[in-house]
N, C-alpha and C positions, 0 to 999 in steps of 0.2 A: 743475686738471690738474697744474700745476707742483708743488703741495704733495703730491699723490699720488705723483708721480714721485720727489720727494725722500724721501718715506716709504719707498718701495720700495728706494731706494738705501741708506737707513739700515738696513734689514733685513739687507742683504747685507754691509754694511761690516764688522761683527764677524767674519764668516767670512773676509774678505779679510785682516784683520789677525791672524787666528789664529796664523800662523807666528811673529809677533812675540811671542806669549804663550808661547813655548816654555819659557822659564825657569820661569814660573808653573805650566804643565802638568807639567813635570818634578818640581817641588817637591811638587805635590799628589799625583802618582802615587807618588813616593817615600814620602810620609807615609802614604798608604793602604797601601802594600806593607809598610812597617815596622810599622804599627799592627796589621795583620792577624796578624803573628807575634810581636808584642810580649809579652814575658814567657814565651814558650815556650822550652824547653831547646834544641830543635833549630833554632829560628829559621827562616831562609830555606830550610833543608834540607827543610822540610815541602813546599816547592814541588816537590821532586823525589819525596819519599816518597809524597805523596798520590796522584799519578797512577800510580806504580808499584804501589801497593796495589790501586788500582782495576783496573789491567790484570791483576794476579794473580787477583782475584776473578772478573772476566769470563772470563778464560782457563780457570779451573777449572770454571766453570759451563757455558760454551758449548762449549769445545773438549774439556774433560775428560769432562763428563757427557753432553752432547748430540752430541759428535763433530763440531762445526762446523769447517770448513777453508776457507782462502783458497787454493784450488788442490788438485788431486788428490794431490799428493805432499808437501804441507806438514805440518810437525810442530806440536806445541803451541807451540814457541818461535816458529815462523814466524807462527802465528796471533797470538801476543802482540805481535809487531812490527807486523803489519798493524792490529791493534786500537789499538796505541799511536799510529800515524800518524793514525788517525781521531779519537781522543779528544783529542789535543793541541790542534788548532785549535778543535774543538768546545767544549772546556772553557773556552778563552779567550773565545769568543763568549758562551757561557752565563753565565759569571761576570760579565762586563761588563753584560749585560742585567739580571741579577738585582740587581746593585748599583745600577745606574742608575735603576731604578724608584723608589727612595726617596732618591736623592742630593740632589734639590732640597729635599725636606721635611726631611731630616736636616741640611741647611745653611740652615735658615730664617733664621738670623741674618745671612746674607749677601744674602738676597733683597731686602731693603729698601735695601741699599746700591747706589745707582744706578750707581756707578762700577765695581762688581765685575763682571767678565765671567762670568756664570753658565754660558755655553756651554762654558767650559773644564772644568767639573766632570765631565760625562759623558766628555769626551775623556781626562781624567786617569784615569778608571776603566778606559777601554780600554787605555791604556798600562801601567797597573798590572797588568792581566790579561795583557798582552803580555809583560811581564817574567817572569811566572810561566810563560808558554808557552816562553820561551827557556830557562829553567831545565830544564823538562821535555824540551825538544829536546836538550839536552846529554845527559840520561839516555837518550834515544832513540838518539842517535848512538853512545853507549857500548854500548848493547845490540846495535846493528847490527854493531859491530866484534867483539864477543864472540861473537855467534851466527853471523853470516855471514862473519866474518873478512875484512871489506872495508869501506871507506868510499867510497861512490860519489861521484865528482866532480860528479854532477848536483845535489848538495845546494846548489851555488852558485846554483841557481834559486830558493832559498827567498825572497829579497826580492821576487821577481816575484809570489809567492803572497801574501806578507804585505801588500803594498800594497792590493790590492782587498779583502782580508780586513779590514783596518783601516777602509777606507771603509764597508763594509757594517756593521761593528760600531759605529762611531761614529754613523752615520746612524740605526741602530736605537736606540742608546742615547739620542740626542737626542729621538727620538720618544717613547720610553717614559718618559724623565725628565719630559717635559711631561705626559704622560697620568697619571703617578703623582701629580701635584699635584691633579688634578681627580677622578680615579677611584681611590680608595684600595684598592678591591677588586682592582685590576689586578695586585697583587703575587701573589695566588694564581692568577689567570688566566694570568700570564706563566709561572709554574712549570709549569702543566699543558700549555701550548702547547709549551714547550721540551722537556718530557718526551716528548710525542707526536712533535715534530719530530725528536728524536734517534733514536727507534725507526723513523721513516720514512726515515731516512738510513742508507745501508749502512755503518755504523760497526762494529757488533758482528757483522755477517753479510756475506757476499760478495754482490755484485750478481747473481751467476750464479744464486742460488737464488730470486730474485724471479720469480714467474710472469709469463709474457709479457704477459698482459693488464694487468698493473700496472707494466710496465717504463717506460711513458711517464710515469707519475706520479713514479717515482724519478728519471728524467732531467729532469723539470720542476723538481725540487728543486734550487736553486742550490748547496746545500752538497754535493750528490753530486759535482759536477765538481771542487769544491775538494778534497774528501777523496781523490778519484781521483788528482788531481795530486800531492798530498802523497805518496801511495804510489808514484807513478811516479818522483819525484825521489829519494826516500829508499830505496826497496826494489827498484825495477825498473831503476835506472840509465838512466832515459829522461828526455828533456826534457818539459816540460809539454805536455799535449794542448791545443793553442791554441784550438780551437773551443769546447771546454767552458770554458776559462779566460776566453775572450772573453764568453761568455754570463754567467758569474759576475760578471765586471767590469762589464758593462752593468747588471745588477741592482744591484750595489754602488753604482754612481754614482747611479742613480735613488733608491735608499734614502737615500744620503748627502745629496743635494740636498733631497729631500722632508723628511727628518728634521730638517735644519737649518731649512728654511723653516717647518715646523710649530712648532718650538721658538721661533724668533724672533718668530713672529706671536702666540704665546700667552704669552710670558714677561712681558708687561706686566700680566697678570692674576694672576701668581703671588702677589704680595703680598696681594691681596684675598682669596684663598682660604686662604693659610697663616695 
């Protein structure tokens, strides 16, 4: 019984010491970010150019061709801003998960080093993607100023949204990083799930067009409340919708704890598989 309790404490110990690994996580995230744009002429500017091009394409297709609108009186520019608010956090989440699936395998040289804290690798992926999100957020704020001629003070609520978003992302990254070691086909599976999840989230379309019989499914999706709150603080000059944010935060905490627990329980087998 004592040895089992000791083993349980040892599982959670790396999580408790994770804040002390901040310098290592920052170094890994910085390296990942710089490597991603290494050798390119524009460098980190691609972090802004890429989402802007995506916004332009989606706006042309859905607002220009299909006439989609977020509101009865909104223009193409308003649609682009609402779309931007949805894609910014989603892209951060999606990029982290896609990178984390292979992060342990791609760092196989570190797996057999018992002293290396492998749990920092998915965390670094999340912070690297967060840096990209912050660059894109700057572009979003500039767009709001140019198009709406204002900068809502409610953007100060952004850290309140980022914290649970990071918890959900890191927890899911830990889970997928572990599964990616044992199930190599999961790379393709994650891409399909993320694509379906994106279209089931009101990012490129307004919630109002969802049929009533499917509205419960949209509300059950935790990312719906996150996207809704991003639009509230950036475009609608409102504080977060606390009930929805509370639901998202609860899901984020559960995923964070379970993701870490799964990663810690399975990491001892990584070296045998790799």
